[in-house]
N, CA, C and O of each residue as an XYZ file, in Angstrom:
328
protein
N      47.406    249.725    -32.204
C      48.749    249.808    -31.676
C      48.792    250.857    -30.575
O      47.926    251.726    -30.481
N      49.802    250.754    -29.766
C      49.890    251.643    -28.632
C      50.182    253.094    -29.014
O      49.677    254.015    -28.371
N      50.993    253.308    -30.055
C      51.303    254.664    -30.497
C      51.616    254.607    -31.982
O      52.613    254.004    -32.379
N      50.794    255.215    -32.796
C      50.948    255.179    -34.250
C      52.286    255.745    -34.722
O      52.805    255.310    -35.750
N      52.844    256.693    -34.001
C      54.079    257.334    -34.435
C      55.329    256.636    -33.905
O      56.429    256.896    -34.392
N      55.179    255.763    -32.928
C      56.308    255.070    -32.318
C      56.524    253.755    -33.054
O      55.843    252.767    -32.782
N      57.476    253.743    -33.989
C      57.709    252.583    -34.826
C      59.156    252.122    -34.664
O      60.074    252.941    -34.620
N      59.348    250.832    -34.578
C      60.694    250.267    -34.498
C      61.236    250.207    -35.920
O      60.678    249.528    -36.782
N      62.341    250.931    -36.156
C      62.842    251.023    -37.527
C      64.270    250.518    -37.720
O      64.858    250.718    -38.783
N      64.837    249.857    -36.687
C      66.157    249.252    -36.855
C      66.304    248.088    -35.880
O      65.560    247.983    -34.906
N      67.274    247.216    -36.156
C      67.422    245.997    -35.355
C      67.893    246.282    -33.933
O      67.525    245.553    -33.011
N      68.691    247.315    -33.736
C      69.128    247.675    -32.384
C      67.930    248.072    -31.528
O      67.847    247.704    -30.355
N      67.014    248.815    -32.112
C      65.807    249.216    -31.389
C      64.922    247.995    -31.092
O      64.308    247.917    -30.028
N      64.862    247.049    -32.032
C      64.118    245.809    -31.802
C      64.718    245.045    -30.627
O      63.990    244.556    -29.764
N      66.043    244.943    -30.594
C      66.702    244.264    -29.479
C      66.404    244.952    -28.154
O      66.130    244.285    -27.157
N      66.457    246.282    -28.137
C      66.142    247.020    -26.902
C      64.711    246.748    -26.446
O      64.453    246.577    -25.255
N      63.781    246.710    -27.407
C      62.392    246.428    -27.074
C      62.261    245.032    -26.463
O      61.607    244.860    -25.434
N      62.877    244.044    -27.093
C      62.801    242.669    -26.582
C      63.391    242.558    -25.186
O      62.825    241.883    -24.325
N      64.514    243.207    -24.955
C      65.121    243.186    -23.626
C      64.250    243.892    -22.596
O      64.189    243.466    -21.443
N      63.575    244.963    -22.995
C      62.700    245.663    -22.053
C      61.492    244.813    -21.684
O      61.015    244.881    -20.551
N      60.992    244.015    -22.619
C      59.906    243.085    -22.294
C      60.439    242.008    -21.353
O      59.804    241.670    -20.354
N      61.613    241.475    -21.687
C      62.206    240.394    -20.893
C      62.523    240.813    -19.465
O      62.292    240.049    -18.527
N      63.051    242.023    -19.293
C      63.433    242.440    -17.939
C      62.301    243.115    -17.165
O      62.488    243.526    -16.020
N      61.123    243.229    -17.791
C      59.952    243.732    -17.087
C      59.822    245.239    -17.024
O      58.951    245.743    -16.314
N      60.651    245.974    -17.737
C      60.607    247.432    -17.618
C      59.382    248.070    -18.279
O      59.125    249.256    -18.078
N      58.628    247.302    -19.060
C      57.387    247.833    -19.633
C      56.200    247.660    -18.690
O      55.117    248.184    -18.950
N      56.399    246.932    -17.604
C      55.332    246.747    -16.631
C      54.231    245.803    -17.068
O      53.111    245.884    -16.562
N      54.525    244.914    -17.993
C      53.527    243.955    -18.473
C      53.508    242.730    -17.567
O      54.559    242.222    -17.178
N      52.326    242.265    -17.238
C      52.189    241.085    -16.382
C      51.731    239.882    -17.197
O      50.864    240.005    -18.062
N      52.313    238.721    -16.921
C      51.877    237.488    -17.559
C      52.362    237.291    -18.978
O      51.701    236.617    -19.768
N      53.505    237.866    -19.321
C      54.041    237.706    -20.673
C      54.443    236.251    -20.886
O      55.169    235.667    -20.083
N      53.954    235.679    -21.987
C      54.271    234.292    -22.327
C      54.868    234.154    -23.718
O      55.453    233.117    -24.031
N      54.737    235.169    -24.555
C      55.267    235.057    -25.904
C      55.359    236.390    -26.614
O      54.685    237.362    -26.272
N      56.234    236.395    -27.631
C      56.422    237.570    -28.465
C      56.478    237.083    -29.907
O      57.082    236.049    -30.190
N      55.856    237.816    -30.812
C      55.898    237.422    -32.209
C      55.750    238.600    -33.148
O      55.215    239.648    -32.786
N      56.233    238.404    -34.354
C      56.027    239.386    -35.419
C      54.782    238.988    -36.179
O      54.529    237.802    -36.394
N      54.009    239.969    -36.584
C      52.748    239.684    -37.269
C      52.452    240.779    -38.288
O      53.133    241.802    -38.349
N      51.424    240.534    -39.078
C      50.985    241.485    -40.093
C      49.522    241.823    -39.850
O      48.696    240.932    -39.649
N      49.207    243.103    -39.869
C      47.841    243.563    -39.696
C      47.030    243.175    -40.934
O      47.397    243.527    -42.055
N      45.944    242.462    -40.732
C      45.122    242.002    -41.853
C      44.471    243.141    -42.633
O      44.268    243.023    -43.841
N      44.147    244.223    -41.970
C      43.406    245.284    -42.651
C      44.267    246.163    -43.551
O      43.793    246.638    -44.583
N      45.540    246.389    -43.170
C      46.353    247.289    -43.987
C      47.730    246.739    -44.362
O      48.481    247.408    -45.072
N      48.071    245.549    -43.906
C      49.335    244.921    -44.282
C      50.559    245.418    -43.540
O      51.677    244.997    -43.836
N      50.361    246.316    -42.570
C      51.504    246.811    -41.796
C      51.977    245.733    -40.833
O      51.197    244.904    -40.365
N      53.277    245.763    -40.550
C      53.887    244.768    -39.672
C      54.011    245.321    -38.251
O      54.156    246.525    -38.043
N      53.949    244.404    -37.277
C      54.093    244.811    -35.881
C      54.678    243.676    -35.058
O      54.675    242.517    -35.471
N      55.180    244.038    -33.883
C      55.634    243.055    -32.924
C      54.595    243.026    -31.812
O      54.133    244.067    -31.345
N      54.238    241.816    -31.398
C      53.165    241.645    -30.420
C      53.670    240.866    -29.212
O      54.469    239.939    -29.336
N      53.184    241.266    -28.042
C      53.491    240.587    -26.790
C      52.195    239.951    -26.306
O      51.167    240.619    -26.190
N      52.257    238.642    -26.023
C      51.059    237.874    -25.676
C      51.133    237.283    -24.272
O      52.216    237.081    -23.722
N      49.952    237.011    -23.701
C      49.890    236.261    -22.446
C      49.693    234.780    -22.769
O      49.742    234.392    -23.936
N      49.473    233.954    -21.750
C      49.373    232.504    -21.964
C      48.153    232.101    -22.784
O      48.117    231.000    -23.333
N      47.158    232.970    -22.875
C      45.958    232.686    -23.673
C      46.013    233.344    -25.051
O      44.991    233.464    -25.727
N      47.202    233.769    -25.463
C      47.432    234.472    -26.723
C      46.679    235.796    -26.814
O      46.408    236.289    -27.908
N      46.348    236.361    -25.669
C      45.733    237.691    -25.630
C      46.840    238.723    -25.802
O      47.897    238.631    -25.177
N      46.582    239.702    -26.656
C      47.555    240.750    -26.924
C      47.688    241.665    -25.714
O      46.711    242.260    -25.259
N      48.920    241.770    -25.196
C      49.197    242.647    -24.067
C      49.756    243.992    -24.506
O      49.478    245.023    -23.893
N      50.553    243.972    -25.582
C      51.239    245.182    -26.019
C      51.713    244.955    -27.449
O      52.002    243.823    -27.836
N      51.792    246.021    -28.229
C      52.291    245.890    -29.595
C      52.922    247.195    -30.048
O      52.622    248.271    -29.529
N      53.803    247.070    -31.027
C      54.451    248.235    -31.635
C      54.615    247.960    -33.116
O      54.892    246.830    -33.517
N      54.445    248.984    -33.923
C      54.682    248.853    -35.350
C      56.165    248.642    -35.609
O      57.009    249.146    -34.867
N      56.479    247.900    -36.655
C      57.856    247.739    -37.115
C      57.883    247.994    -38.624
O      56.880    247.811    -39.314
N      59.036    248.414    -39.118
C      59.177    248.607    -40.554
C      59.261    247.256    -41.253
O      59.488    246.231    -40.610
N      59.080    247.258    -42.552
C      59.181    246.027    -43.337
C      60.575    245.416    -43.186
O      60.708    244.197    -43.081
N      61.604    246.247    -43.176
C      62.974    245.766    -43.037
C      63.177    245.062    -41.695
O      63.772    243.986    -41.645
N      62.691    245.657    -40.618
C      62.808    245.040    -39.298
C      62.001    243.739    -39.259
O      62.450    242.748    -38.683
N      60.824    243.741    -39.865
C      60.000    242.541    -39.921
C      60.762    241.405    -40.603
O      60.772    240.282    -40.101
N      61.394    241.683    -41.729
C      62.116    240.656    -42.481
C      63.419    240.250    -41.806
O      63.717    239.060    -41.705
N      64.191    241.216    -41.348
C      65.519    240.935    -40.806
C      65.511    240.563    -39.325
O      66.498    240.026    -38.821
N      64.420    240.837    -38.629
C      64.378    240.595    -37.193
C      63.729    239.291    -36.777
O      63.601    239.022    -35.582
N      63.319    238.482    -37.729
C      62.620    237.235    -37.400
C      63.443    236.319    -36.512
O      62.920    235.766    -35.545
N      64.726    236.148    -36.825
C      65.566    235.270    -36.009
C      65.798    235.841    -34.620
O      65.872    235.089    -33.649
N      65.914    237.155    -34.511
C      66.093    237.787    -33.199
C      64.877    237.511    -32.324
O      65.021    237.164    -31.152
N      63.689    237.662    -32.883
C      62.459    237.413    -32.121
C      62.331    235.927    -31.804
O      61.958    235.559    -30.690
N      62.636    235.086    -32.764
C      62.496    233.630    -32.595
C      63.468    233.073    -31.563
O      63.089    232.235    -30.745
N      64.724    233.533    -31.595
C      65.775    232.941    -30.750
C      66.215    233.821    -29.597
O      66.998    233.383    -28.754
N      65.738    235.032    -29.542
C      66.119    235.936    -28.468
C      67.341    236.765    -28.800
O      68.045    236.505    -29.776
N      67.576    237.754    -27.984
C      68.705    238.653    -28.184
C      69.955    237.970    -27.661
O      69.975    237.435    -26.553
N      70.996    237.997    -28.479
C      72.287    237.462    -28.058
C      72.958    238.523    -27.201
O      73.268    239.617    -27.672
N      73.173    238.189    -25.957
C      73.799    239.158    -25.038
C      75.265    239.333    -25.381
O      75.974    238.372    -25.680
N      75.708    240.595    -25.332
C      77.108    240.917    -25.603
C      77.887    240.830    -24.306
O      77.425    241.301    -23.266
N      79.062    240.233    -24.362
C      79.880    240.052    -23.146
C      80.759    241.237    -22.895
O      81.510    241.253    -21.920
């Protein structure tokens, strides 16, 4: 992961992260997908940003609660507030 201490621990922070990927403020090139996943070695959850070849471009740890409650946000995108 990019920073062991930088963990997304609430849904508002997850939304901010998704919007920052979407608007390009993280400086990632070739973003094609975002998904929640589980690390095989220790069972920790994370959010991953992928390119068109499913190569990992960027990732951040998420809490179990964010992993469970944020699936629809990641799947369907952030609902913009008017």
